[in-house]
Structure formats: structure tokens, C-alpha cells
C-alpha positions as CSV (number, residue, x, y, z in Angstrom):
1,M,13.8,6.3,-20.5
2,S,16.6,8.7,-20.0
3,T,20.2,7.9,-19.4
4,G,22.5,9.5,-16.9
5,P,25.1,8.6,-14.3
6,Q,25.7,5.0,-13.4
7,P,23.5,3.8,-10.5
8,T,25.3,3.4,-7.2
9,P,25.7,-0.3,-6.4
10,G,23.6,-1.7,-3.6
11,P,24.9,-3.9,-0.9
12,R,26.6,-7.1,-2.1
13,E,25.4,-10.6,-1.1
14,E,27.6,-12.5,1.2
15,A,29.4,-15.6,-0.3
16,R,27.4,-18.7,-0.3
17,T,29.9,-21.5,0.4
18,A,27.5,-24.5,0.8
19,P,27.5,-26.8,-2.2
20,A,24.5,-26.8,-4.5
21,S,21.8,-29.3,-3.9
22,N,21.9,-32.4,-6.0
23,G,18.3,-33.3,-5.4
24,A,16.9,-32.0,-8.7
25,E,14.9,-34.7,-10.6
26,Q,15.0,-35.5,-14.3
27,R,11.9,-36.0,-16.4
28,T,11.6,-39.2,-18.4
29,G,8.4,-39.8,-20.4
30,E,5.4,-39.2,-18.3
31,G,7.1,-39.3,-15.0
32,V,10.1,-38.1,-13.1
33,S,13.2,-40.2,-12.4
34,A,15.2,-40.6,-9.3
35,P,17.5,-37.7,-8.2
36,R,20.4,-37.1,-10.5
37,P,23.9,-38.4,-9.3
38,Q,26.8,-36.1,-8.6
39,R,28.8,-35.5,-11.8
40,P,32.6,-35.8,-11.6
41,A,34.4,-32.5,-12.1
42,S,35.7,-32.0,-15.7
43,R,38.8,-30.0,-16.6
44,A,36.5,-27.1,-17.6
45,G,34.8,-27.2,-14.2
46,S,38.1,-27.4,-12.3
47,E,39.5,-24.5,-14.2
48,A,36.4,-22.4,-13.5
49,A,36.5,-23.3,-9.8
50,A,40.2,-22.3,-9.6
51,A,39.6,-19.1,-11.4
52,V,36.8,-17.9,-9.1
53,Q,38.3,-19.1,-5.8
54,S,40.3,-16.0,-5.3
55,G,37.6,-13.6,-6.6
56,T,34.9,-11.9,-4.6
57,V,31.3,-13.0,-4.8
58,R,29.7,-10.4,-7.1
59,G,26.2,-11.9,-7.7
60,R,23.3,-9.6,-6.9
61,A,19.6,-10.2,-6.5
62,V,17.2,-9.2,-9.3
63,R,13.6,-8.3,-8.5
64,L,10.8,-8.0,-11.1
65,K,7.7,-6.2,-10.0
66,D,4.6,-5.9,-12.3
67,V,6.6,-6.2,-15.5
68,H,4.8,-5.9,-18.8
69,A,6.4,-6.0,-22.2
70,Y,5.0,-5.1,-25.6
71,Y,5.9,-5.6,-29.3
72,G,3.8,-2.7,-30.7
73,D,0.2,-3.6,-29.7
74,V,1.1,-7.2,-28.8
75,H,1.1,-7.7,-25.0
76,A,3.9,-10.3,-24.6
77,I,4.6,-10.2,-20.9
78,R,1.7,-9.7,-18.4
79,G,2.4,-8.5,-14.9
80,V,5.3,-10.7,-13.9
81,D,6.5,-10.6,-10.3
82,L,9.7,-12.6,-9.8
83,D,12.8,-12.6,-7.6
84,Y,16.1,-14.0,-8.8
85,Q,18.3,-14.9,-5.8
86,A,21.9,-13.8,-5.8
87,N,24.4,-16.5,-6.6
88,Q,21.8,-19.0,-7.6
89,V,20.8,-20.4,-11.0
90,T,17.2,-19.8,-12.0
91,A,15.8,-21.7,-15.0
92,M,13.0,-20.2,-17.1
93,I,10.9,-22.9,-18.7
94,G,7.8,-23.0,-20.9
95,P,6.6,-23.6,-24.4
96,S,7.9,-21.6,-27.4
97,G,6.4,-18.1,-27.5
98,C,5.5,-18.0,-23.9
99,G,7.7,-15.0,-23.2
100,K,10.8,-16.5,-21.5
101,S,13.3,-14.8,-23.8
102,T,11.4,-11.5,-23.9
103,L,11.4,-11.4,-20.1
104,V,15.1,-12.1,-19.9
105,R,15.8,-9.4,-22.5
106,C,13.9,-6.9,-20.3
107,I,16.3,-7.6,-17.5
108,N,19.3,-5.9,-19.2
109,R,17.1,-3.5,-21.3
110,M,17.8,-5.2,-24.6
111,H,14.0,-5.6,-25.3
112,E,13.6,-1.8,-25.9
113,E,16.2,-2.0,-28.7
114,I,13.6,-3.7,-30.9
115,P,11.6,-1.1,-32.9
116,G,8.2,-0.6,-31.4
117,A,9.0,-2.7,-28.3
118,R,8.7,-1.3,-24.8
119,A,8.5,-2.5,-21.2
120,T,6.8,-1.2,-18.0
121,G,7.1,-2.0,-14.4
122,E,10.1,-2.2,-12.1
123,I,13.2,-4.3,-12.4
124,S,15.7,-3.8,-9.6
125,L,19.3,-4.9,-9.3
126,D,19.5,-5.1,-5.5
127,D,17.8,-1.8,-4.6
128,V,18.4,0.1,-7.9
129,N,15.5,0.2,-10.4
130,I,17.2,-0.2,-13.7
131,Y,14.2,1.4,-15.4
132,G,14.3,4.5,-13.2
133,P,15.1,8.0,-14.3
134,G,18.8,8.8,-14.7
135,V,19.9,5.2,-15.1
136,D,22.8,4.6,-17.5
137,V,21.7,1.8,-19.9
138,V,25.4,1.0,-20.8
139,A,26.1,0.6,-17.1
140,V,23.1,-1.7,-16.8
141,R,24.4,-3.9,-19.6
142,R,27.9,-4.0,-18.1
143,S,26.4,-5.3,-14.8
144,I,24.0,-7.7,-16.5
145,G,25.7,-9.7,-19.2
146,M,24.1,-11.9,-21.8
147,V,25.0,-15.1,-23.6
148,F,22.9,-15.9,-26.6
149,Q,21.4,-19.0,-28.1
150,K,23.9,-19.2,-31.0
151,P,27.6,-18.6,-30.3
152,N,28.5,-15.2,-31.7
153,P,32.2,-14.5,-31.5
154,F,33.3,-11.5,-33.4
155,P,34.2,-13.0,-36.8
156,T,37.2,-10.7,-37.6
157,M,38.8,-11.0,-34.1
158,S,41.2,-13.4,-32.6
159,I,40.4,-15.5,-29.5
160,F,42.3,-12.9,-27.4
161,E,40.6,-9.9,-29.0
162,N,37.2,-11.5,-28.6
163,V,37.6,-11.6,-24.9
164,A,39.4,-8.2,-24.7
165,A,36.8,-6.3,-26.7
166,G,34.7,-5.2,-23.8
167,L,37.8,-4.5,-21.7
168,R,39.2,-2.2,-24.4
169,L,35.9,-0.2,-24.4
170,S,36.2,0.3,-20.7
171,G,39.8,1.5,-21.0
172,G,41.8,-1.5,-19.8
173,K,45.6,-1.3,-20.1
174,R,47.5,-3.8,-22.2
175,G,49.2,-5.5,-19.2
176,D,46.0,-5.7,-17.3
177,L,44.3,-7.0,-20.5
178,K,46.5,-10.0,-20.7
179,E,45.9,-10.9,-17.1
180,R,42.2,-10.4,-17.3
181,V,41.8,-12.3,-20.6
182,E,43.6,-15.3,-19.2
183,R,41.5,-15.1,-16.0
184,S,38.3,-14.9,-18.1
185,L,39.3,-17.8,-20.3
186,R,40.2,-19.9,-17.2
187,G,36.8,-18.9,-15.7
188,A,35.1,-20.2,-18.8
189,G,37.1,-23.4,-18.7
190,L,38.8,-22.7,-22.0
191,W,42.3,-21.6,-21.2
192,E,44.1,-24.9,-21.5
193,E,42.4,-25.5,-24.9
194,V,43.4,-22.2,-26.5
195,K,46.4,-20.8,-24.6
196,D,48.7,-21.7,-27.5
197,R,46.6,-20.1,-30.2
198,L,45.2,-16.9,-28.8
199,A,46.0,-15.1,-32.0
200,S,43.9,-17.5,-34.1
201,P,40.3,-16.5,-35.2
202,G,37.6,-17.1,-32.6
203,I,35.3,-18.5,-35.3
204,G,37.9,-21.3,-35.9
205,L,36.9,-22.9,-32.6
206,S,34.3,-25.7,-32.3
207,G,30.7,-24.7,-31.5
208,G,31.0,-25.6,-27.8
209,Q,34.3,-23.7,-27.6
210,Q,32.8,-20.7,-29.3
211,Q,30.0,-20.6,-26.7
212,R,32.6,-20.8,-23.9
213,L,34.5,-18.0,-25.6
214,C,31.4,-15.9,-25.5
215,I,31.0,-16.7,-21.8
216,A,34.6,-15.6,-21.3
217,R,33.9,-12.4,-23.2
218,T,30.8,-11.8,-20.9
219,I,32.6,-12.4,-17.6
220,A,35.7,-10.4,-18.7
221,V,33.9,-7.1,-17.9
222,E,33.0,-8.5,-14.4
223,P,29.2,-8.4,-14.5
224,E,27.1,-9.4,-11.5
225,V,24.3,-11.2,-13.3
226,I,24.6,-13.4,-16.4
227,L,21.6,-14.1,-18.6
228,M,21.7,-17.2,-20.8
229,D,19.1,-17.5,-23.6
230,E,19.2,-21.2,-24.5
231,P,23.0,-21.3,-24.5
232,C,23.2,-25.1,-25.3
233,S,20.5,-25.4,-28.0
234,A,23.0,-25.5,-30.8
235,L,25.6,-27.7,-29.0
236,D,26.3,-31.4,-29.0
237,P,25.8,-33.4,-25.8
238,I,29.5,-33.2,-24.8
239,A,29.7,-29.4,-25.3
240,T,26.4,-29.1,-23.5
241,L,27.8,-31.0,-20.5
242,K,30.9,-28.6,-20.3
243,V,28.7,-25.5,-20.4
244,E,26.4,-27.0,-17.7
245,E,29.4,-27.7,-15.5
246,L,30.6,-24.1,-16.0
247,I,27.2,-22.8,-14.9
248,E,27.5,-24.8,-11.7
249,E,30.9,-23.3,-11.0
250,L,30.1,-19.8,-12.1
251,K,27.2,-19.3,-9.8
252,T,29.7,-19.0,-6.9
253,R,30.4,-15.6,-8.4
254,Y,27.4,-14.6,-10.5
255,T,23.7,-14.7,-10.4
256,I,22.6,-16.8,-13.4
257,V,19.3,-16.9,-15.3
258,I,19.0,-19.5,-18.0
259,V,16.2,-19.9,-20.5
260,T,15.9,-23.5,-21.6
261,H,13.5,-25.9,-23.4
262,N,15.4,-28.9,-22.0
263,M,13.7,-30.1,-18.9
264,Q,16.6,-32.4,-18.0
265,Q,18.9,-29.4,-18.3
266,A,16.8,-27.3,-16.0
267,A,16.7,-30.2,-13.5
268,R,20.5,-30.6,-13.6
269,V,21.6,-26.9,-13.3
270,A,18.9,-24.9,-11.6
271,D,18.4,-24.1,-8.0
272,T,15.0,-22.5,-8.8
273,T,12.7,-23.0,-11.8
274,A,10.1,-20.6,-13.1
275,F,7.3,-21.8,-15.5
276,M,5.8,-19.3,-17.9
277,L,2.7,-19.7,-20.1
278,S,1.2,-17.2,-22.5
279,G,3.2,-14.3,-21.1
280,E,2.4,-15.0,-17.5
281,L,4.3,-16.5,-14.7
282,V,2.4,-19.6,-13.6
283,E,4.7,-21.0,-10.9
284,V,8.1,-20.6,-9.4
285,G,9.9,-22.7,-6.7
286,P,12.8,-24.9,-5.9
287,T,13.6,-27.0,-8.9
288,D,13.0,-30.4,-7.3
289,T,9.5,-29.2,-6.2
290,I,8.6,-27.9,-9.6
291,F,9.5,-31.2,-11.2
292,T,8.0,-33.6,-8.5
293,K,5.3,-31.7,-6.6
294,P,4.2,-28.6,-8.6
295,S,1.3,-26.7,-7.1
296,N,-0.3,-25.8,-10.4
297,S,-1.9,-28.4,-12.7
298,R,-0.6,-26.5,-15.8
299,T,3.0,-26.9,-14.5
300,E,2.5,-30.6,-13.9
301,D,1.1,-31.0,-17.4
302,Y,4.1,-29.3,-18.9
303,V,6.9,-31.0,-17.0
304,S,5.3,-34.4,-17.6
305,G,5.2,-33.8,-21.3
306,K,1.4,-33.5,-21.8
307,F,1.9,-30.3,-23.9
308,G,4.7,-28.0,-25.0
């Protein structure tokens, strides 16, 4: 796949101002519990909300059509068709090795960076096929950011420089950098916790703070889609709660895709849930439907804990 000029952005989605549904159910044992209650806003959530109120909605729809992915001769993803709606959270669930992370890495063209790996099919950001001829891969990854399973702040950089790293690569000015770093840290619900130690090493933060620092680094370059590959798997319950509250707030500005093995987490944060098995998309639908009335028996078996 060749590289060339950055694709022309398609039309932006209009702001969605209605609050997210709180009807998602949580799985307990073999059944599904009552709808989850409304959580009170935390400082992190309030910071994020304040940070995005004055911003424009940037989330864009992502459409996958007949996507296949390979590791050498291994056929890991098999003909997936899936739409990610703008400014919504879509959870990818399924057992280990089913292809969730591989599919997500195809969305910002990271999969092809693995020796012998390749992908076919069409993935569109609005109306632009990111696998089309002449597409700038760097521009794709700027528009589609990624947060990884394990927090990965740059070990030799301060908190400030971790957030500013991508901005410097794009030629941001020092004055602009300070403003955008602060805005990004506020957007990640971290500003009040670190504002007096911006020159301290990023790796000196707690695990949950490091993950929110990585989220701040991702949103600093103003993407339109954020991919999260099990972002809470290495965090304690309190840090996990803060990240989940951030996800709820950040979707007002970004389209978010989250890979998770935690069924309760999917029920709490996702508007839509997609279930994968053996490299295939089994079922996708509103989260409360997937957890209470799935149409496929394999989905029901998985969410009720019969396998996986």
C-alpha cells in the first residue's frame, strides 16, 4: 500500500447532545442483573466534560467491509463487515485469540507493521478508504489514535513532554504547546493531579495516572477516533472507574472502540457491543440487547459465562 497526500476529510458528524443510555445490563454468574445505576461524576469526569464543552465534535464514523487479516499463512480475521457509529462507544468482546485486537489494529494500519502480516478489504473513515491508493499512513494514525493495554509513557520524558511529543512532531509552537498540553491533561481528567509537577517523569505516576497520561498524549494531536485495546486490564478497580468515566465523557468528542474481556465493563461503557469468535463477527447490536436478548446462541453462551 503506497503513501501519498493526506486524505481529504469527509463530512463531520453533528454533535450528539443527548445523554448516553444507562440501560446497559451487567452479567452476574449465569444471568444478567438489573440495569446499572447512574454513577456520580468524579473529578476526572468533570474535568473531561469541562475540557470538551468548548470543543467541536470531531468523531467520525468508521466502516469495515469484507476485512480479512493474516499473520503469514494464518487467516486471523475472516470477512468482517462492521460499522462504528460516530461519537459512540463500541465494545469488542470475545474469548482470547478471537481476533478483537487484530481487527482494531487494522483500523489504524498498525497490523501491517508486524512482519508477514497483511490485511485486505476496505476500512473507511467517513467516506475515505484508509487502505486506498495514495493514502498517507501517518495521517491515518494521526486521525485514529490508540491506547494500549499496558500504560506506555515515554520513560525518559516528563509528564509535560509525554503529552507534547506528538505536538512537537506536528510543529506546534511553545506557547501553543503549553495551552494544548493543559487542555489535553484536563481532557484526560489528570490536570489537577499533575499540574504542580509537569517536569517530573511520566513513569513516576501511578498505573492509572500513567494510562490517563497516555490518553492525554493521544487526544493532544486531536484525533477523530480513539482505539483502546484493553486499557484497564492492568489497573486496579479505582483507576478502572476513572478511565471508564473518561470514556463516557470523551465520546462527546471522539468515536471510541474498546477491546475488553470484562463483560461488566462493556455493559457499563458501551453503546454498541460486537461479539467475535474464531476471527469472525458473530453478532453486533445495542449493548443492552447483546447482554439480555442476543439473537445468536453463541453470543448468549459467551455473555452468560458458559465458555470463554
